[in-house]
N, C-alpha and C positions, 0 to 999 in steps of 0.2 A: 580829662583831668589826670594829672600825673599822680604817681604813687604817693609822693610827699604831701601834696595837697589833699588827697583822699584821706591819708592818715591823720592830718591835722583836723580835717572836717569831722572825722570819726571821733577824735579826742574831744572836740568841742561838743559834739552831740552827747557823748558819754557824760561830760560835765553837766550839761543841761539836764540830762535825765537824772543824774545824781541829785542835783539841786531840787528838781521837781519832786523827786521821791522823798527828799527830806522835808519839803514843804507839806507834802501829802501826809507824811507821818505826823508832823506837828498838828495839822488840822484834825487828824483822827484822834490824837491825844486830847486836843481841846474839846472835841465833840464828846468823847468818853467822859471827860470831867464834867461837862454840862449835863449829860445823862445821869451820871452818878449823883450830882447835886439835886436834880429833879427827883430821883428816887428817894433820896434822903428827905427832901421837903414833903413828898407825898406820904412817906411813912410817918413823918411827924404830924402832918395834918390828919391822917387816919387815926393815929393814936389820940390826938386831941379831941377829935370828933367822937371817938368811941368813949372817951372819958366824960365828956360833957353831955353827950346824948347816947345813953346806953343802947338804945335800939338801933343806932347807926350800924353797928357791926352786923346785925341781922339784915338791915335794909341795903347795905352797900352793894352786894352782888346784883340786886335788881336795879339800883341806881346806875351802876356801871353798865349793865346790859342796855338800859334805855339810852344812856349817853352815847354808847358806841353806835346805836342805831340812828341817833339824831344829829350827832356832831361830826363834821368833816374835819379831821385833825390837820389837814393841809390848807384849810381856808383861814383867813384872818378874821 
C-alpha cells in the first residue's frame, strides 16, 4: 500500500471512530436520562407509599433486601 492510500485509509478510520464515538456518547446520554427518570419515579413511588402506608418507611429496607435476594434484575 502506498503512502497516499495508507493516509486515506487512516483518515477514513479516524472518521469512523469519530462517528462511533459520537453515537456512543449519544447512547450514554440516553441511558443516563432513562436512569434519572427511573430514579425520579422510584422517589415518587416511595413518597406516595410512605404517605398512604405510614409503616412503609420502616418496612422498606426489609422489602428491598428480600427483593434483592429473590429477583434477578437482568431477567425479564
